[in-house]
C-alpha positions as CSV (number, residue, x, y, z in Angstrom):
1,X,98.2,100.9,98.6
2,X,101.4,99.2,99.3
3,X,101.7,96.6,102.5
4,X,104.8,94.6,103.7
5,X,104.3,90.8,104.3
6,X,102.5,90.4,108.1
7,X,105.5,89.1,110.2
8,X,104.7,87.9,113.5
9,X,105.6,90.5,115.8
10,X,106.5,92.7,113.5
11,X,105.3,96.3,113.1
12,X,105.1,97.9,109.4
13,X,104.1,100.4,107.5
14,X,101.2,101.1,104.8
15,X,102.3,103.3,102.5
16,X,100.2,105.0,99.5
17,X,101.1,105.4,95.8
18,X,103.3,108.3,96.7
19,X,105.5,106.0,99.4
20,X,103.9,108.2,102.4
21,X,103.5,106.5,105.5
22,X,99.3,106.3,106.2
23,X,98.8,103.5,108.6
24,X,100.8,101.5,111.3
25,X,100.3,97.5,111.5
26,X,101.4,97.3,115.1
27,X,101.7,93.7,116.3
28,X,101.6,92.7,119.5
29,X,104.1,89.8,120.5
30,X,103.4,89.6,123.9
31,X,99.6,89.5,123.7
32,X,98.2,85.6,125.2
33,X,97.0,85.3,121.1
34,X,97.9,86.7,118.1
35,X,96.9,90.9,118.1
36,X,97.5,93.7,115.8
37,X,96.0,97.1,115.6
38,X,95.5,99.5,112.7
39,X,96.9,102.7,113.6
40,X,97.0,106.3,111.3
41,X,100.2,108.2,110.8
42,X,99.6,109.7,114.1
43,X,99.3,106.9,116.1
44,X,95.2,107.3,116.0
45,X,93.7,103.3,116.3
46,X,91.9,102.6,113.5
47,X,90.6,99.3,114.7
48,X,92.5,96.0,116.5
49,X,92.2,92.5,115.3
50,X,92.8,89.3,117.8
51,X,93.0,86.1,116.9
52,X,90.4,83.7,118.8
53,X,92.1,80.9,121.1
54,X,89.2,78.4,121.2
55,X,87.1,78.3,117.9
56,X,86.8,75.2,115.5
57,X,88.5,77.4,112.8
58,X,91.0,79.8,113.2
59,X,89.4,83.0,113.2
60,X,90.3,86.8,113.4
61,X,87.9,89.3,115.1
62,X,88.0,93.0,114.3
63,X,86.9,95.7,117.0
64,X,86.9,99.5,116.2
65,X,86.3,101.5,119.4
66,X,86.1,98.4,121.5
67,X,83.0,97.1,119.4
68,X,82.6,93.7,117.7
69,X,82.8,94.7,113.8
70,X,83.5,91.8,112.6
71,X,84.9,87.7,112.3
72,X,87.5,86.7,109.6
73,X,87.9,82.7,109.0
74,X,88.7,80.3,106.6
75,X,85.7,78.7,104.2
76,X,85.1,75.5,105.8
77,X,85.0,73.7,102.2
78,X,86.5,75.1,98.9
79,X,88.0,72.9,96.8
80,X,88.8,74.9,94.0
81,X,90.3,78.2,95.8
82,X,91.3,79.3,98.7
83,X,88.4,81.3,99.9
84,X,87.5,83.4,103.3
85,X,84.8,85.0,104.9
86,X,84.2,87.7,106.9
87,X,81.2,87.9,108.8
88,X,79.7,91.6,110.2
89,X,78.1,92.1,113.2
90,X,75.5,94.1,110.9
91,X,74.6,90.6,109.0
92,X,76.7,91.4,105.8
93,X,79.2,89.1,104.6
94,X,82.1,89.7,102.3
95,X,84.3,87.0,101.1
96,X,87.8,86.9,100.0
97,X,88.8,84.3,96.9
98,X,91.9,84.0,94.8
99,X,95.6,82.6,95.7
100,X,96.0,83.9,99.1
101,X,99.4,82.8,99.3
102,X,100.6,84.9,96.9
103,X,98.4,87.8,97.7
104,X,96.5,87.7,94.5
105,X,93.0,88.0,95.4
106,X,89.8,89.8,95.3
107,X,88.0,90.8,98.5
108,X,84.1,91.3,97.4
109,X,80.9,92.3,99.6
110,X,77.4,92.6,98.2
111,X,77.7,95.9,96.3
112,X,80.8,94.5,94.7
113,X,84.4,94.8,94.6
114,X,86.0,96.5,97.7
115,X,89.3,95.6,97.7
116,X,92.1,93.4,95.3
117,X,95.4,92.2,96.3
118,X,98.8,91.6,94.2
119,X,101.7,90.6,94.6
120,X,102.4,91.2,90.8
121,X,102.2,94.7,91.0
122,X,105.6,95.2,92.9
123,X,109.2,93.0,92.1
124,X,110.1,93.4,96.2
125,X,109.3,90.0,97.5
126,X,107.9,91.2,100.8
127,X,105.9,93.9,99.0
128,X,102.4,93.7,97.7
129,X,100.2,95.8,96.4
130,X,96.3,96.2,97.6
131,X,93.4,98.8,96.1
132,X,91.0,99.5,98.1
133,X,87.6,100.7,96.7
134,X,85.2,100.2,99.7
135,X,85.0,104.1,101.8
136,X,86.3,102.3,105.2
137,X,89.7,102.1,104.1
138,X,91.0,101.0,107.5
139,X,87.9,98.4,107.5
140,X,89.6,96.8,104.2
141,X,92.8,96.8,105.2
142,X,92.6,95.5,108.5
143,X,90.6,92.9,107.0
144,X,93.3,92.4,104.6
145,X,95.9,92.1,107.3
146,X,93.7,89.7,109.5
147,X,93.4,87.6,105.9
148,X,97.7,87.5,105.8
149,X,97.7,86.6,109.5
150,X,95.4,83.6,109.0
151,X,97.4,82.4,106.2
152,X,100.3,82.9,107.6
153,X,99.2,80.9,110.7
154,X,98.1,78.0,109.0
155,X,101.0,78.0,106.3
156,X,103.5,78.0,109.6
157,X,101.3,74.8,111.0
158,X,101.5,73.2,107.8
159,X,105.5,73.1,107.9
160,X,105.8,71.9,111.4
161,X,103.3,68.7,110.9
162,X,105.3,68.2,107.4
């Protein structure tokens, strides 16, 4: 899968290896809090993710069919590498580790690697690859987009403060 880097308020397509449009990341600009929907090529909504307004750490909540499925947040203490935790309503946990800013990281769950991203696979600046190994591809992609959003939000906050 290829995905354009998330830009606030921008919609973009996730394409497969052949360049076919598979998913649309539909950013909702006028929402009170940062929100996006992951839609199929025909417009069907697979997941909705919203940034929590009041949270100790930046957090995005993922809903599928209106039900809370997961929360994505930056790990409180991660001295060596960037790290995010994904806590599912079922109790399962995933972790994303690596160079999240450069889009080179691995998303792991209890059964092993769920997805892997790499900006190195592409020469185009705003494109990177996402290899998904989990059977629920839309959910894994939604988690990747949440991580992108949280990293971009943190970067913007640091640039404003600098």
